[in-house]
C-alpha positions as CSV (number, residue, x, y, z in Angstrom):
1,M,0.0,0.0,-0.1
2,S,1.3,3.4,-0.9
3,M,0.6,6.6,1.3
4,G,-1.7,7.8,-1.2
5,E,-3.7,4.5,-0.9
6,L,-3.6,5.0,2.8
7,G,-5.2,8.5,2.6
8,Q,-8.4,6.9,1.1
9,L,-8.6,4.3,3.7
10,H,-11.4,4.6,6.1
11,A,-10.9,3.3,9.8
12,P,-13.0,0.2,10.8
13,A,-16.0,0.4,13.0
14,L,-15.5,0.3,16.9
15,P,-18.9,0.0,18.3
16,E,-18.5,0.9,22.0
17,E,-21.7,-1.1,23.2
18,L,-20.0,-4.2,22.0
19,G,-17.3,-4.0,24.4
20,Q,-16.8,-4.0,28.0
21,R,-15.9,-1.0,30.2
22,L,-12.9,-1.1,32.2
23,E,-11.8,1.5,34.7
24,R,-8.2,2.5,34.9
25,P,-7.1,0.3,37.7
26,G,-9.0,-2.6,35.9
27,Y,-7.7,-1.9,32.7
28,K,-3.9,-1.8,33.8
29,R,-4.4,-5.2,35.4
30,D,-6.1,-6.6,32.5
31,F,-3.5,-5.3,30.2
32,R,-0.7,-6.5,32.1
33,E,-1.9,-10.2,32.7
34,R,-2.8,-10.7,29.0
35,R,0.3,-9.2,27.7
36,E,2.5,-11.4,29.8
37,V,1.0,-14.5,28.3
38,I,1.4,-13.6,24.5
39,R,3.9,-16.0,22.6
40,D,4.2,-15.8,18.7
41,A,2.0,-12.8,18.0
42,E,2.3,-9.2,17.4
43,S,0.9,-6.4,19.2
44,W,0.0,-2.9,18.2
45,K,-0.5,0.6,19.7
46,L,-1.9,3.3,17.9
47,E,-1.7,6.8,19.7
48,R,-3.5,9.9,18.1
49,L,-4.1,12.7,20.6
50,Q,-1.4,15.3,20.6
51,H,-1.4,15.7,24.5
52,F,-1.6,13.3,27.2
53,E,-1.3,13.8,31.3
54,E,0.8,10.8,32.6
55,D,2.2,10.2,36.0
56,S,5.8,9.7,35.7
57,P,9.0,11.5,37.0
58,A,9.8,12.4,33.2
59,R,6.3,14.0,32.7
60,D,6.5,16.0,35.7
61,A,9.6,17.2,34.6
62,L,8.1,18.4,31.3
63,R,5.6,20.3,33.9
64,R,8.1,22.0,35.4
65,G,9.9,23.1,32.4
66,D,13.0,20.8,33.3
67,W,13.8,19.6,29.9
68,A,17.3,18.6,30.8
69,G,15.9,16.4,33.7
70,A,13.4,14.8,31.6
71,L,16.1,13.8,28.9
72,R,18.2,12.4,31.6
73,L,15.1,10.2,32.9
74,F,14.7,8.8,29.4
75,E,18.4,7.7,29.5
76,A,18.0,6.3,32.9
77,R,15.3,3.7,31.7
78,R,17.4,2.5,28.4
79,N,18.3,-0.6,30.2
80,Q,14.8,-1.1,31.2
81,F,13.7,-0.6,27.6
82,R,16.2,-2.9,26.5
83,G,15.1,-5.6,28.5
84,A,11.4,-5.3,27.6
85,A,12.7,-5.6,24.0
86,E,14.5,-8.5,24.7
87,T,11.7,-10.4,26.4
88,D,9.6,-9.7,23.4
89,R,12.2,-11.3,21.1
90,L,12.4,-14.4,23.2
91,N,8.4,-14.6,23.3
92,N,8.5,-13.7,19.4
93,A,5.7,-11.3,20.5
94,P,6.7,-7.8,19.1
95,F,4.9,-4.6,20.3
96,R,4.7,-2.1,17.4
97,R,3.8,1.6,18.1
98,L,2.2,3.9,15.4
99,R,2.2,7.5,16.4
100,V,0.1,10.0,14.6
101,V,1.9,13.4,14.5
102,E,0.7,17.1,13.9
103,E,3.3,19.6,13.2
104,P,4.1,22.1,14.8
105,L,4.8,19.7,17.4
106,T,3.3,20.4,21.0
107,P,5.3,20.3,23.9
108,Y,4.0,17.0,24.9
109,M,4.6,15.8,21.5
110,Q,8.3,16.7,21.5
111,W,8.7,15.0,24.9
112,E,7.0,11.7,23.9
113,L,9.1,11.5,20.8
114,H,12.2,11.9,22.7
115,S,11.1,8.7,24.7
116,L,10.0,6.9,21.7
117,H,13.4,7.6,20.2
118,V,15.5,6.2,23.0
119,R,13.0,3.0,23.2
120,A,13.5,2.6,19.4
121,Q,17.3,2.6,20.1
122,A,16.8,0.0,22.8
123,G,14.8,-2.4,20.3
124,N,11.3,-1.4,21.0
125,P,10.1,-0.3,17.3
126,S,8.0,2.7,16.4
127,R,6.9,4.4,13.4
128,V,5.7,7.8,12.6
129,I,2.9,9.2,10.2
130,S,1.2,12.4,9.5
131,A,-2.2,13.3,10.5
132,K,-3.0,14.3,6.9
133,D,-1.9,10.8,5.8
134,V,-5.0,9.4,7.9
135,A,-7.3,12.0,6.9
136,A,-9.8,9.7,5.3
137,A,-10.1,7.9,8.5
138,E,-11.1,11.2,10.3
139,T,-14.0,12.7,8.2
140,D,-16.3,12.7,11.5
141,K,-14.0,12.5,14.5
142,L,-10.2,11.6,15.4
143,L,-8.9,8.3,15.3
144,P,-9.4,6.2,18.6
145,E,-6.5,5.4,20.8
146,V,-6.1,1.5,20.2
147,V,-4.2,-1.4,21.7
148,I,-4.3,-4.6,20.5
149,L,-2.6,-7.6,22.2
150,G,-1.7,-10.5,20.2
151,G,-4.4,-10.2,17.7
152,R,-6.9,-11.2,20.5
153,T,-7.9,-8.6,22.7
154,L,-8.3,-4.7,21.7
155,Y,-8.7,-2.0,23.9
156,R,-9.9,1.5,23.0
157,V,-8.2,3.8,25.5
158,L,-10.2,6.6,27.0
159,Y,-9.1,9.8,28.1
160,S,-10.5,13.4,29.4
161,E,-10.4,16.3,27.5
162,A,-7.4,17.2,29.3
163,G,-5.7,14.1,28.4
164,A,-6.0,12.0,31.5
165,S,-6.5,8.3,31.4
166,L,-10.2,7.2,32.2
167,G,-9.8,3.3,31.5
168,A,-10.6,1.6,28.3
169,I,-13.2,-0.3,26.5
170,R,-12.2,-4.0,25.9
171,F,-13.0,-5.9,22.9
172,T,-12.3,-9.7,22.2
173,D,-14.7,-10.2,19.0
174,P,-12.5,-11.3,16.3
175,E,-14.8,-9.5,13.6
176,I,-14.1,-6.2,15.4
177,I,-10.4,-6.8,16.0
178,E,-9.1,-8.2,12.9
179,P,-10.0,-5.0,10.7
180,W,-8.1,-2.8,13.1
181,V,-5.1,-5.1,13.0
182,A,-5.3,-4.7,9.1
183,Y,-5.9,-1.0,9.4
184,I,-2.8,-0.4,11.8
185,S,-0.7,-2.7,9.8
186,R,-1.0,-1.0,6.6
187,A,-0.4,2.5,8.0
188,Y,2.6,1.0,10.1
189,A,3.8,-0.3,6.6
190,V,4.0,3.0,4.9
191,A,4.9,5.1,7.9
192,E,8.3,6.6,8.8
193,D,10.8,4.8,11.4
194,I,10.9,6.9,14.5
195,Q,14.6,7.3,14.3
196,D,14.2,8.6,10.9
197,Y,11.8,11.2,11.5
198,F,13.5,12.1,15.0
199,A,16.4,13.1,13.0
200,R,14.9,15.0,10.4
201,A,12.1,16.8,12.5
202,V,12.8,16.6,16.2
203,A,16.6,16.5,17.2
204,H,17.2,20.1,16.2
205,L,14.3,21.7,18.1
206,P,15.1,23.7,21.2
207,P,13.7,22.9,24.6
208,P,9.8,23.1,24.8
209,P,7.8,25.2,27.2
210,A,6.4,23.7,30.2
211,A,3.3,21.6,29.8
């Protein structure tokens, strides 16, 4: 599939009434338990929003405007990222992220792309795609935040207007999941590797403002 063909591709349906709502603690627990047992299957994450609120020291550093501190914290986790990548390799269970990006970058996106760059260097694959290249899928609303584990469980991850996590809706019906695997994998195939995008569009940017 070419980028032009992707631009004409509509996203599959994701009817909320056919899923099961999980509050944030239940979602985190369910995600962890299901991911730990995946073998010989790939997983996907599609991220669309351009700002999230997260609970982590590196995210707190961005809120304070401590850009150097945020970057140091990413580097401090490099071995942890490397270990996660090795576990995925041993389980033959790659976890691939597709990040939709709007330019100019928000402070959060600049922060996240630095994180994804370090993760990719440690062996955790990510690719970047421009919002204009998924426009056909967003005629009515933005693409949802989606995680698919091993082709068997799909989570529509929910966020407040401010970008805070609200849990997820879980789907297990293959007729719902398989079209989303196809859509994300096609988009991923024509997207730009995070390391190439980072070198081209992110590495030269000055520190962002606190956010």
